[in-house]
VOPAGU-2260 file (C-alpha; in pm, 1 decimal, decimal comma):
REM VOPAGU-2260
SITE   aa  ch    i         X         Y         Z
SITE  MET   A    0   -3366,0   11912,7  -10112,3
SITE  SER   A    1   -3709,0   11814,4  -10232,4
SITE  PHE   A    2   -3696,5   11578,9  -10554,9
SITE  SER   A    3   -3973,4   11346,7  -10728,4
SITE  PRO   A    4   -3894,1   10991,5  -10794,5
SITE  LYS   A    5   -3893,7   11082,7  -11163,1
SITE  GLU   A    6   -3634,5   11337,8  -11106,1
SITE  ILE   A    7   -3435,2   11081,0  -10908,2
SITE  LEU   A    8   -3452,0   10829,8  -11188,9
SITE  ASN   A    9   -3358,7   11078,4  -11464,5
SITE  PHE   A   10   -3055,9   11181,4  -11221,0
SITE  VAL   A   11   -2942,1   10822,5  -11160,9
SITE  GLU   A   12   -2944,3   10784,2  -11559,8
SITE  GLU   A   13   -2808,5   11086,3  -11637,3
SITE  ASN   A   14   -2507,2   11064,2  -11409,5
SITE  ASP   A   15   -2392,2   10710,9  -11456,0
SITE  VAL   A   16   -2511,9   10592,5  -11108,8
SITE  LYS   A   17   -2457,9   10217,1  -11075,8
SITE  PHE   A   18   -2501,4   10149,3  -10723,7
SITE  ILE   A   19   -2761,2   10287,8  -10482,4
SITE  ARG   A   20   -2697,2   10234,5  -10116,3
SITE  LEU   A   21   -2990,9   10217,4   -9897,8
SITE  THR   A   22   -2871,8   10305,0   -9546,5
SITE  PHE   A   23   -2996,4   10294,8   -9179,6
SITE  CYS   A   24   -2882,9   10248,1   -8844,0
SITE  ASP   A   25   -2871,3    9944,9   -8596,8
SITE  MET   A   26   -2991,0    9993,4   -8234,2
SITE  THR   A   27   -2627,6   10099,8   -8164,3
SITE  GLY   A   28   -2630,9   10365,3   -8420,2
SITE  SER   A   29   -2387,0   10203,2   -8642,0
SITE  LEU   A   30   -2448,9   10248,6   -9008,9
SITE  LYS   A   31   -2576,0    9965,3   -9229,6
SITE  ASN   A   32   -2656,7    9953,8   -9565,9
SITE  LEU   A   33   -2784,5    9737,1   -9881,5
SITE  ALA   A   34   -2669,5    9824,7  -10224,5
SITE  ILE   A   35   -2934,9    9801,5  -10503,2
SITE  MET   A   36   -2887,7    9821,1  -10891,4
SITE  PRO   A   37   -3059,3   10115,8  -11061,5
SITE  ASN   A   38   -3339,5    9904,4  -11201,1
SITE  GLU   A   39   -3451,9    9814,9  -10875,9
SITE  LEU   A   40   -3528,4   10181,7  -10755,5
SITE  PRO   A   41   -3871,3   10222,5  -10905,5
SITE  ARG   A   42   -3970,5    9911,4  -10691,3
SITE  ALA   A   43   -3779,1   10088,5  -10388,5
SITE  PHE   A   44   -3986,8   10390,0  -10417,6
SITE  GLU   A   45   -4318,9   10226,0  -10442,4
SITE  TYR   A   46   -4304,2    9918,9  -10201,1
SITE  GLY   A   47   -3948,4    9920,3  -10036,7
SITE  ILE   A   48   -3695,2    9655,7  -10076,5
SITE  PRO   A   49   -3713,8    9362,4   -9853,8
SITE  PHE   A   50   -3380,0    9263,5   -9637,7
SITE  ASP   A   51   -3258,6    9051,0   -9340,2
SITE  ALA   A   52   -3323,9    9255,8   -9054,0
SITE  SER   A   53   -3120,4    9034,5   -8807,8
SITE  CYS   A   54   -2846,6    9296,7   -8826,8
SITE  ILE   A   55   -3064,0    9559,5   -8645,0
SITE  HIS   A   56   -3083,7    9313,5   -8358,8
SITE  GLU   A   57   -3085,3    8941,3   -8281,9
SITE  GLY   A   58   -3413,0    8771,2   -8386,6
SITE  CYS   A   59   -3555,0    9078,9   -8597,8
SITE  SER   A   60   -3727,7    8932,3   -8894,3
SITE  ASP   A   61   -3737,6    9066,4   -9234,9
SITE  LEU   A   62   -3817,4    9430,6   -9309,0
SITE  LEU   A   63   -3883,9    9654,7   -9589,2
SITE  LEU   A   64   -3631,3    9954,2   -9660,3
SITE  VAL   A   65   -3788,3   10274,4   -9796,9
SITE  PRO   A   66   -3593,8   10540,6   -9927,0
SITE  ASP   A   67   -3627,6   10894,5   -9801,6
SITE  ILE   A   68   -3604,1   11063,2  -10123,5
SITE  SER   A   69   -3501,2   11388,0   -9976,6
SITE  THR   A   70   -3161,8   11237,9   -9869,5
SITE  LEU   A   71   -3032,4   11171,1  -10194,0
SITE  SER   A   72   -2640,7   11195,3  -10168,7
SITE  VAL   A   73   -2349,9   11113,9  -10408,7
SITE  LEU   A   74   -2056,1   10937,8  -10253,6
SITE  PRO   A   75   -1761,7   11165,7  -10329,1
SITE  TRP   A   76   -1495,0   10922,8  -10292,4
SITE  ARG   A   77   -1614,1   10641,5  -10527,1
SITE  PRO   A   78   -1508,8   10670,7  -10858,7
SITE  LYS   A   79   -1677,1   10911,0  -11103,5
SITE  SER   A   80   -1786,2   10630,3  -11349,7
SITE  GLY   A   81   -2023,6   10418,4  -11202,3
SITE  ARG   A   82   -2131,9   10639,7  -10924,9
SITE  VAL   A   83   -2248,8   10528,8  -10598,3
SITE  VAL   A   84   -2549,0   10730,3  -10434,9
SITE  ARG   A   85   -2687,4   10707,1  -10082,8
SITE  PHE   A   86   -3060,6   10742,2   -9938,0
SITE  PHE   A   87   -3140,9   10708,6   -9595,0
SITE  CYS   A   88   -3418,6   10488,6   -9530,0
SITE  SER   A   89   -3741,6   10417,0   -9308,4
SITE  LEU   A   90   -3802,5   10079,0   -9188,4
SITE  LYS   A   91   -4150,4    9938,5   -9260,1
SITE  ASN   A   92   -4304,3    9585,7   -9166,8
SITE  MET   A   93   -4356,8    9377,2   -9486,0
SITE  ASP   A   94   -4717,0    9497,9   -9480,2
SITE  GLY   A   95   -4629,2    9847,3   -9529,9
SITE  THR   A   96   -4677,7    9951,4   -9168,6
SITE  ASP   A   97   -4423,2   10154,7   -8973,4
SITE  TYR   A   98   -4184,6    9907,9   -8764,0
SITE  PRO   A   99   -4189,3   10006,1   -8397,4
SITE  GLY   A  100   -3846,4    9984,5   -8359,2
SITE  ASP   A  101   -3727,3   10236,8   -8625,0
SITE  MET   A  102   -3533,6   10512,3   -8435,5
SITE  ARG   A  103   -3529,4   10720,8   -8726,3
SITE  THR   A  104   -3918,0   10730,7   -8778,3
SITE  GLU   A  105   -3976,5   10760,3   -8425,1
SITE  LEU   A  106   -3782,0   11058,8   -8418,2
SITE  THR   A  107   -3945,9   11210,5   -8742,0
SITE  SER   A  108   -4269,4   11148,0   -8553,8
SITE  PHE   A  109   -4179,7   11324,7   -8251,0
SITE  ILE   A  110   -4051,4   11663,6   -8460,0
SITE  ASN   A  111   -4367,0   11645,4   -8635,0
SITE  SER   A  112   -4564,6   11659,6   -8316,4
SITE  LEU   A  113   -4339,3   11953,1   -8198,8
SITE  ARG   A  114   -4411,4   12164,3   -8491,5
SITE  LEU   A  115   -4794,1   12093,1   -8436,0
SITE  ASP   A  116   -4708,9   12254,8   -8062,4
SITE  GLY   A  117   -4583,0   12538,4   -8230,4
SITE  PHE   A  118   -4216,5   12470,0   -8171,0
SITE  SER   A  119   -3922,5   12453,3   -8458,0
SITE  CYS   A  120   -3601,3   12324,9   -8360,9
SITE  GLU   A  121   -3236,0   12316,8   -8517,0
SITE  MET   A  122   -2952,5   12102,3   -8397,8
SITE  GLY   A  123   -2596,8   12069,3   -8444,4
SITE  THR   A  124   -2274,4   11841,3   -8334,1
SITE  LYS   A  125   -1921,4   11894,6   -8280,7
SITE  CYS   A  126   -1759,7   11566,5   -8296,8
SITE  GLU   A  127   -1421,6   11453,3   -8219,9
SITE  PHE   A  128   -1204,2   11181,3   -8320,9
SITE  TYR   A  129    -823,6   11055,0   -8319,5
SITE  LEU   A  130    -616,1   10974,0   -8626,5
SITE  PHE   A  131    -371,2   10677,6   -8586,8
SITE  GLU   A  132     -83,6   10542,2   -8743,7
SITE  LEU   A  133    -114,0   10173,9   -8914,0
SITE  ASP   A  134     147,6    9907,7   -8874,2
SITE  GLU   A  135     337,4    9746,9   -9169,2
SITE  HIS   A  136      17,5    9507,7   -9233,1
SITE  GLY   A  137    -219,6    9750,8   -9237,3
SITE  GLU   A  138    -377,2    9731,8   -8891,5
SITE  PRO   A  139    -433,8   10011,3   -8661,4
SITE  THR   A  140    -196,1   10109,2   -8394,4
SITE  LYS   A  141    -230,7   10309,7   -8083,6
SITE  ILE   A  142      56,4   10582,4   -8202,3
SITE  PRO   A  143    -126,6   10909,8   -8303,7
SITE  HIS   A  144     -70,1   11077,5   -8618,7
SITE  ASP   A  145      81,8   11395,0   -8482,6
SITE  LYS   A  146     223,4   11543,3   -8152,2
SITE  GLY   A  147      -5,2   11865,6   -8215,2
SITE  SER   A  148    -221,6   12005,9   -7958,3
SITE  TYR   A  149    -554,8   12267,2   -7932,9
SITE  MET   A  150    -547,3   12471,1   -8274,5
SITE  ASP   A  151    -185,2   12383,8   -8384,1
SITE  VAL   A  152    -116,4   12450,2   -8769,4
SITE  ALA   A  153     157,7   12274,1   -8969,6
SITE  PRO   A  154     382,0   12115,7   -8912,9
SITE  LEU   A  155     261,1   12027,9   -8556,8
SITE  ASP   A  156     -62,1   11953,5   -8713,6
SITE  LYS   A  157     -44,3   11664,5   -8967,1
SITE  CYS   A  158    -387,2   11590,9   -8942,6
SITE  GLU   A  159    -480,8   11900,1   -9169,7
SITE  ASN   A  160    -466,4   11753,7   -9507,8
SITE  PRO   A  161    -684,1   11471,5   -9417,5
SITE  ARG   A  162    -927,1   11674,9   -9212,9
SITE  ARG   A  163    -956,0   11883,7   -9555,4
SITE  GLU   A  164   -1034,1   11613,5   -9731,1
SITE  ILE   A  165   -1295,9   11522,5   -9475,8
SITE  CYS   A  166   -1470,0   11860,6   -9464,4
SITE  LEU   A  167   -1469,7   11883,4   -9866,0
SITE  SER   A  168   -1612,3   11515,8   -9888,7
SITE  LEU   A  169   -1871,3   11634,2   -9633,8
SITE  GLU   A  170   -1942,4   11939,6   -9821,8
SITE  GLU   A  171   -1997,2   11762,8  -10180,1
SITE  MET   A  172   -2232,0   11544,9  -10013,0
SITE  GLY   A  173   -2459,4   11846,2   -9843,0
SITE  LEU   A  174   -2349,4   11757,7   -9517,6
SITE  SER   A  175   -2285,1   12104,9   -9445,0
SITE  PRO   A  176   -1941,0   12130,7   -9204,6
SITE  LYS   A  177   -1912,8   12426,4   -9043,6
SITE  SER   A  178   -1530,8   12438,6   -8893,4
SITE  SER   A  179   -1259,2   12196,3   -8815,5
SITE  CYS   A  180    -959,9   12231,0   -8593,3
SITE  HIS   A  181    -688,3   12042,2   -8435,4
SITE  LYS   A  182    -783,1   11935,3   -8068,6
SITE  HIS   A  183    -626,2   11893,3   -7732,7
SITE  GLY   A  184    -477,3   11552,1   -7779,9
SITE  PRO   A  185    -205,6   11440,1   -8019,4
SITE  GLY   A  186    -366,8   11332,5   -8351,3
SITE  GLN   A  187    -715,0   11468,7   -8220,3
SITE  ASN   A  188    -943,0   11653,8   -8414,8
SITE  GLU   A  189   -1284,6   11802,6   -8445,3
SITE  ILE   A  190   -1526,8   11905,4   -8695,6
SITE  GLU   A  191   -1824,2   12083,1   -8650,2
SITE  PHE   A  192   -2167,0   12087,1   -8837,4
SITE  ARG   A  193   -2403,1   12370,8   -8912,1
SITE  GLU   A  194   -2744,2   12368,3   -8719,1
SITE  ASN   A  195   -3002,4   12159,2   -8912,3
SITE  GLU   A  196   -3367,8   12005,6   -8864,8
SITE  PRO   A  197   -3313,4   11734,5   -8578,7
SITE  VAL   A  198   -3372,2   11414,4   -8853,6
SITE  THR   A  199   -3113,6   11568,0   -9100,4
SITE  ALA   A  200   -2851,2   11655,2   -8821,8
SITE  ALA   A  201   -2885,6   11307,1   -8707,8
SITE  ASP   A  202   -2855,9   11166,6   -9064,4
SITE  ASN   A  203   -2550,9   11383,9   -9054,7
SITE  MET   A  204   -2395,7   11249,6   -8756,0
SITE  ALA   A  205   -2471,4   10885,2   -8837,7
SITE  HIS   A  206   -2300,7   10936,1   -9194,6
SITE  TYR   A  207   -2022,4   11125,5   -9078,5
SITE  LYS   A  208   -1821,7   10862,6   -8925,4
SITE  THR   A  209   -1824,6   10662,0   -9234,6
SITE  VAL   A  210   -1683,1   10964,6   -9421,6
SITE  VAL   A  211   -1435,9   11037,1   -9170,7
SITE  LYS   A  212   -1284,7   10649,2   -9173,6
SITE  SER   A  213   -1308,6   10632,3   -9534,1
SITE  ILE   A  214   -1109,2   10944,1   -9590,7
SITE  ALA   A  215    -861,3   10830,0   -9311,8
SITE  ALA   A  216    -829,9   10486,0   -9459,5
SITE  GLN   A  217    -752,8   10678,6   -9841,8
SITE  ASN   A  218    -478,0   10842,3   -9624,7
SITE  GLY   A  219    -331,8   10565,3   -9496,2
SITE  LEU   A  220    -446,9   10633,9   -9147,1
SITE  PHE   A  221    -700,4   10514,3   -8886,5
SITE  ALA   A  222    -996,5   10714,9   -8726,7
SITE  SER   A  223   -1132,2   10628,1   -8382,6
SITE  PHE   A  224   -1449,5   10799,6   -8230,0
SITE  MET   A  225   -1380,0   10569,6   -7924,6
SITE  ALA   A  226   -1469,3   10795,9   -7622,9
SITE  LYS   A  227   -1153,4   10751,9   -7421,0
SITE  PRO   A  228    -874,8   10566,3   -7663,8
SITE  LEU   A  229    -555,6   10689,2   -7477,4
SITE  PRO   A  230    -573,6   10665,5   -7101,8
SITE  ASP   A  231    -351,4   10978,7   -7049,1
SITE  GLU   A  232    -477,0   11220,2   -7318,7
SITE  HIS   A  233    -805,3   11394,6   -7349,1
SITE  GLY   A  234   -1142,8   11222,0   -7440,9
SITE  SER   A  235   -1343,0   11252,1   -7755,4
SITE  ALA   A  236   -1674,0   11416,3   -7715,7
SITE  LEU   A  237   -1997,2   11472,1   -7909,5
SITE  SER   A  238   -2103,7   11796,9   -7829,1
SITE  ILE   A  239   -2476,3   11851,7   -7939,5
SITE  SER   A  240   -2621,5   12237,1   -7970,0
SITE  LEU   A  241   -2991,8   12313,2   -7968,8
SITE  SER   A  242   -3187,7   12614,8   -8078,8
SITE  LEU   A  243   -3571,3   12603,4   -8021,1
SITE  LYS   A  244   -3850,2   12839,9   -8152,4
SITE  LYS   A  245   -4181,4   12875,2   -8054,1
SITE  GLY   A  246   -4418,7   13126,3   -8231,7
SITE  GLY   A  247   -4109,5   13241,2   -8425,2
SITE  GLY   A  248   -3921,6   13347,8   -8100,5
SITE  ASN   A  249   -3610,2   13176,9   -7982,6
SITE  ILE   A  250   -3660,1   13034,8   -7600,5
SITE  PHE   A  251   -3295,9   13072,2   -7551,6
SITE  SER   A  252   -3297,0   13463,6   -7629,5
SITE  PRO   A  253   -3169,3   13644,8   -7285,4
SITE  GLY   A  254   -3395,7   13740,8   -7040,6
SITE  PRO   A  255   -3380,2   13899,2   -6694,8
SITE  ASP   A  256   -3141,2   13614,0   -6579,5
SITE  GLY   A  257   -2955,2   13599,7   -6892,1
SITE  VAL   A  258   -3214,8   13338,9   -7040,1
SITE  SER   A  259   -3588,4   13322,9   -7068,6
SITE  HIS   A  260   -3874,0   13191,2   -6872,3
SITE  GLU   A  261   -3913,5   12925,7   -7134,7
SITE  GLY   A  262   -3555,8   12872,2   -7201,7
SITE  LYS   A  263   -3487,5   12812,2   -6816,3
SITE  CYS   A  264   -3787,2   12565,0   -6819,1
SITE  PHE   A  265   -3636,0   12374,6   -7122,7
SITE  ILE   A  266   -3287,1   12341,3   -6931,7
SITE  THR   A  267   -3439,8   12268,2   -6623,3
SITE  GLY   A  268   -3625,3   11932,7   -6794,5
SITE  LEU   A  269   -3284,2   11838,9   -6947,8
SITE  LEU   A  270   -3103,9   11904,8   -6611,2
SITE  LYS   A  271   -3403,6   11676,9   -6448,5
SITE  HIS   A  272   -3353,6   11399,1   -6651,1
SITE  ILE   A  273   -3009,8   11370,7   -6757,9
SITE  ARG   A  274   -2884,0   11106,0   -6502,9
SITE  GLU   A  275   -3190,6   10899,9   -6661,8
SITE  ILE   A  276   -3090,8   10918,9   -7015,0
SITE  THR   A  277   -2712,1   10905,1   -6992,8
SITE  ALA   A  278   -2693,3   10536,4   -7066,9
SITE  PHE   A  279   -2827,1   10653,0   -7438,3
SITE  LEU   A  280   -2583,6   10919,9   -7464,3
SITE  ASN   A  281   -2307,3   10723,2   -7333,1
SITE  CYS   A  282   -2340,6   10358,4   -7429,9
SITE  THR   A  283   -2001,2   10226,3   -7368,4
SITE  THR   A  284   -1817,9   10127,8   -7052,1
SITE  ASN   A  285   -1542,2   10339,6   -7199,1
SITE  SER   A  286   -1751,4   10625,4   -7210,4
SITE  TYR   A  287   -1738,3   10679,2   -6848,1
SITE  LYS   A  288   -1346,9   10705,7   -6847,4
SITE  ARG   A  289   -1381,0   11035,9   -7017,1
SITE  PHE   A  290   -1597,6   11216,2   -6751,5
SITE  GLY   A  291   -1425,9   11478,3   -6546,4
SITE  ILE   A  292   -1120,7   11467,7   -6712,2
SITE  GLY   A  293   -1009,7   11775,5   -6904,5
SITE  TYR   A  294   -1293,4   11952,7   -7015,5
SITE  ALA   A  295   -1551,1   11659,4   -6990,9
SITE  PRO   A  296   -1833,8   11730,6   -6737,4
SITE  GLN   A  297   -1882,5   11512,2   -6439,3
SITE  PHE   A  298   -2169,9   11695,7   -6258,8
SITE  VAL   A  299   -2509,7   11786,1   -6356,2
SITE  ASN   A  300   -2480,4   12130,6   -6385,4
SITE  TRP   A  301   -2445,5   12448,1   -6625,1
SITE  SER   A  302   -2285,0   12761,7   -6718,7
SITE  PHE   A  303   -2318,0   13078,2   -6932,3
SITE  GLU   A  304   -1890,9   13032,9   -6988,9
SITE  ASN   A  305   -1742,2   12750,5   -6809,1
SITE  LEU   A  306   -1610,7   12477,2   -7083,9
SITE  GLY   A  307   -1629,0   12181,7   -6834,2
SITE  GLN   A  308   -2000,4   12224,0   -6753,4
SITE  LEU   A  309   -2249,2   11989,8   -6849,2
SITE  ILE   A  310   -2492,2   12236,9   -7033,1
SITE  ARG   A  311   -2342,8   12561,3   -7152,2
SITE  ILE   A  312   -2522,0   12878,3   -7289,1
SITE  PRO   A  313   -2263,7   13061,1   -7520,2
SITE  LYS   A  314   -2309,6   13407,7   -7628,4
SITE  ALA   A  315   -2487,9   13427,5   -7937,1
SITE  VAL   A  316   -2297,3   13654,8   -8172,3
SITE  GLY   A  317   -2379,2   13643,1   -8534,9
SITE  ILE   A  318   -2604,5   13319,1   -8444,8
SITE  SER   A  319   -2933,3   13201,7   -8313,8
SITE  PRO   A  320   -2911,6   13173,9   -7923,1
SITE  ARG   A  321   -2866,5   12801,4   -7845,5
SITE  ILE   A  322   -2747,8   12570,9   -7570,4
SITE  GLU   A  323   -2469,2   12308,5   -7571,1
SITE  LEU   A  324   -2518,3   11962,4   -7416,1
SITE  ARG   A  325   -2156,6   11849,3   -7365,5
SITE  SER   A  326   -2161,6   11479,2   -7192,7
SITE  ALA   A  327   -2256,4   11302,2   -7522,0
SITE  ASP   A  328   -2004,7   11078,4   -7716,2
SITE  ALA   A  329   -1999,0   10927,3   -8066,5
SITE  ALA   A  330   -2118,3   10590,7   -7966,8
SITE  CYS   A  331   -2460,6   10701,9   -7932,7
SITE  ASN   A  332   -2753,0   10636,8   -8161,4
SITE  PRO   A  333   -2819,0   11009,0   -8278,0
SITE  TYR   A  334   -3189,3   10929,7   -8356,6
SITE  VAL   A  335   -3238,6   10810,4   -7981,7
SITE  ALA   A  336   -3018,2   11052,4   -7822,3
SITE  PHE   A  337   -3168,0   11366,5   -8000,1
SITE  LYS   A  338   -3516,0   11258,3   -7927,6
SITE  LEU   A  339   -3445,9   11203,4   -7535,1
SITE  ILE   A  340   -3277,2   11562,3   -7528,3
SITE  LEU   A  341   -3572,2   11728,7   -7681,2
SITE  ALA   A  342   -3845,5   11536,2   -7481,6
SITE  ALA   A  343   -3630,3   11616,4   -7172,2
SITE  GLY   A  344   -3651,5   11989,9   -7240,5
SITE  ILE   A  345   -3991,9   12014,9   -7387,1
SITE  GLU   A  346   -4135,3   11847,0   -7076,1
SITE  GLY   A  347   -3982,7   12093,9   -6851,9
SITE  ILE   A  348   -4158,3   12380,7   -7050,9
SITE  LYS   A  349   -4519,1   12199,5   -7041,1
SITE  GLN   A  350   -4468,2   12137,3   -6680,8
SITE  ASN   A  351   -4353,0   12533,4   -6665,2
SITE  ASP   A  352   -4061,4   12427,6   -6394,4
SITE  CYS   A  353   -3734,1   12595,8   -6409,3
SITE  SER   A  354   -3702,6   12538,3   -6048,1
SITE  LEU   A  355   -3399,7   12337,4   -6082,6
SITE  LEU   A  356   -3214,8   12575,5   -6294,0
SITE  ASP   A  357   -3292,7   12831,2   -6015,3
SITE  SER   A  358   -3149,7   12607,1   -5754,7
SITE  THR   A  359   -2823,7   12547,5   -5951,6
SITE  MET   A  360   -2787,6   12919,7   -6021,1
SITE  LYS   A  361   -2776,6   12943,7   -5622,3
SITE  SER   A  362   -2567,9   12627,1   -5578,9
SITE  ASN   A  363   -2304,9   12726,4   -5832,1
SITE  ALA   A  364   -2121,1   12908,1   -5505,6
SITE  THR   A  365   -2136,9   12599,5   -5315,1
SITE  GLY   A  366   -2056,1   12352,7   -5596,2
SITE  SER   A  367   -2360,5   12106,7   -5435,5
SITE  PHE   A  368   -2417,6   11941,7   -5776,0
SITE  ASP   A  369   -2554,5   11586,4   -5855,8
SITE  SER   A  370   -2305,3   11380,6   -6045,9
SITE  LEU   A  371   -2342,1   11200,1   -6379,6
SITE  PRO   A  372   -2338,9   10811,3   -6375,8
SITE  SER   A  373   -2002,2   10682,1   -6329,8
SITE  SER   A  374   -2041,7   10337,5   -6487,1
SITE  LEU   A  375   -2240,6   10209,0   -6778,5
SITE  GLU   A  376   -2376,2    9975,3   -6531,8
SITE  GLU   A  377   -2499,1   10250,1   -6272,1
SITE  ALA   A  378   -2631,6   10418,5   -6586,2
SITE  VAL   A  379   -2815,9   10172,4   -6750,6
SITE  ALA   A  380   -3008,7   10086,3   -6391,6
SITE  ILE   A  381   -3105,3   10433,4   -6361,8
SITE  ALA   A  382   -3249,7   10437,4   -6738,6
SITE  LYS   A  383   -3442,8   10083,8   -6647,0
SITE  GLU   A  384   -3617,1   10275,9   -6385,9
SITE  SER   A  385   -3720,2   10595,8   -6569,4
SITE  ASP   A  386   -4070,3   10673,3   -6607,3
SITE  PHE   A  387   -3952,0   10930,6   -6856,5
SITE  VAL   A  388   -3775,6   10694,6   -7076,5
SITE  SER   A  389   -4061,0   10444,3   -7053,1
SITE  ARG   A  390   -4277,4   10733,7   -7188,8
SITE  THR   A  391   -4039,6   10853,8   -7428,7
SITE  LEU   A  392   -3915,3   10559,6   -7629,0
SITE  SER   A  393   -4127,4   10274,4   -7768,6
SITE  PRO   A  394   -4116,9    9943,3   -7565,8
SITE  GLU   A  395   -3938,8    9780,4   -7887,2
SITE  ILE   A  396   -3676,7   10016,9   -7896,6
SITE  ARG   A  397   -3609,5   10043,5   -7516,6
SITE  SER   A  398   -3601,0    9647,4   -7522,4
SITE  ASN   A  399   -3353,1    9614,3   -7772,8
SITE  ILE   A  400   -3082,5    9863,8   -7645,1
SITE  PHE   A  401   -3137,7    9746,9   -7311,0
SITE  ARG   A  402   -3035,7    9386,3   -7436,2
SITE  ASN   A  403   -2764,1    9532,3   -7604,2
SITE  LEU   A  404   -2656,2    9717,9   -7311,9
SITE  ASP   A  405   -2681,2    9442,5   -7063,6
SITE  THR   A  406   -2473,3    9215,0   -7289,6
SITE  GLU   A  407   -2188,8    9470,9   -7297,3
SITE  ILE   A  408   -2201,0    9510,9   -6894,0
SITE  GLN   A  409   -2193,6    9121,2   -6864,8
SITE  GLU   A  410   -1898,6    9098,2   -7095,2
SITE  TYR   A  411   -1696,7    9381,6   -6943,0
SITE  ASN   A  412   -1739,7    9238,5   -6586,4
SITE  LEU   A  413   -1627,0    8902,9   -6691,1
SITE  ALA   A  414   -1323,7    9017,8   -6887,1
SITE  LYS   A  415    -994,4    8965,9   -6725,8
SITE  SER   A  416    -837,2    9284,2   -6880,3
SITE  LYS   A  417   -1094,6    9559,6   -6912,8
SITE  ASP   A  418    -878,5    9776,3   -7113,2
SITE  GLU   A  419    -830,8    9482,4   -7361,1
SITE  PHE   A  420   -1208,0    9423,5   -7370,5
SITE  GLU   A  421   -1247,6    9799,1   -7442,3
SITE  ASP   A  422   -1006,8    9790,6   -7711,7
SITE  LYS   A  423   -1145,4    9477,6   -7870,4
SITE  ALA   A  424   -1503,8    9599,6   -7848,5
SITE  TYR   A  425   -1477,8   10002,7   -7924,0
SITE  PHE   A  426   -1141,5   10114,6   -8064,4
SITE  LYS   A  427   -1194,6    9990,3   -8439,5
SITE  PHE   A  428   -1581,2    9980,7   -8423,6
SITE  ILE   A  429   -1674,9   10320,9   -8305,5
């Protein structure tokens, strides 16, 4: 929505807003925030609010938080008296220039450049999570909230009520949930978002985990987005759907081979670079335990119908034609992930190259596909050698993310118990 600063200030006064949360993401995609009082809001709009940016990465100096006025949202689970609102923010240097490590600004700039080239894009997410019981001390356990399975209903689906509250809270915040259901694992759930322009879709994904965890806690439960929290059950995925138009026409509209030439080129670009960007889509050591199990992909391939493939081209019934990338998980930074996915596909279009899609169409019969990386260590090594990654992400973002991933790999390799390391590092914090 489009607001003016004056309209925002009037809204704050008329609706008894007492706290304004200025939110942003660190390098891992985790949501951070600074709360200011209403009388600080005019200064935030005009100059930005300074803060210690070491929470983004070690050694980062002071930066400014500048609210994006269009992202105003009331937090519905906070008291109606003394309300709390939220803005997503751009990160600026203290002189007001763009901070080169701000992933949201980088995605925004990339989307603006696509518009100049005649492209318009919408992205959506389907994100899975588990609901677990708490122990007598209020600490999370690994006991699922129910024993339900795919699309079960109550009483097998005990997650129905908290899932309903989550969807209502998301809707009240303007985050546009589309559908929800119980997934294959016990206590496992999925909520799907309506497609939106990419920056808004990334904002929604960043805030989504906080909403789920907050509502789960209010229901005496714990929500985890860890990719593979239970070794013998289905992992939790982040499926990313993408619809792309050029000159008003959707490039994924059907063609002679089931998809248009430009659509084939986009998918070829994504298939070509997927191994190079996997470290950014699957950012934990635990992420790679999900691949190849259940419906999680393992190979660099695609399909019109098969739910186990990396890229799926679903039938467009009552919706815009789109593709779905199925390898990511919720530990990714959505701003980085969305930019890399889009840039890979756009490169395929600009190179007018659909050879990889054609070759995988032929190799469908033989099953001769490349594999996705089998570990975070392998994925990071591939990403560091990638010219595409170097061209697509700023040096600041690359170095900060690689520094974090290198630390993760080193600590994992030194851990006596790999499972214990992952539980401590990921279970509570993703």
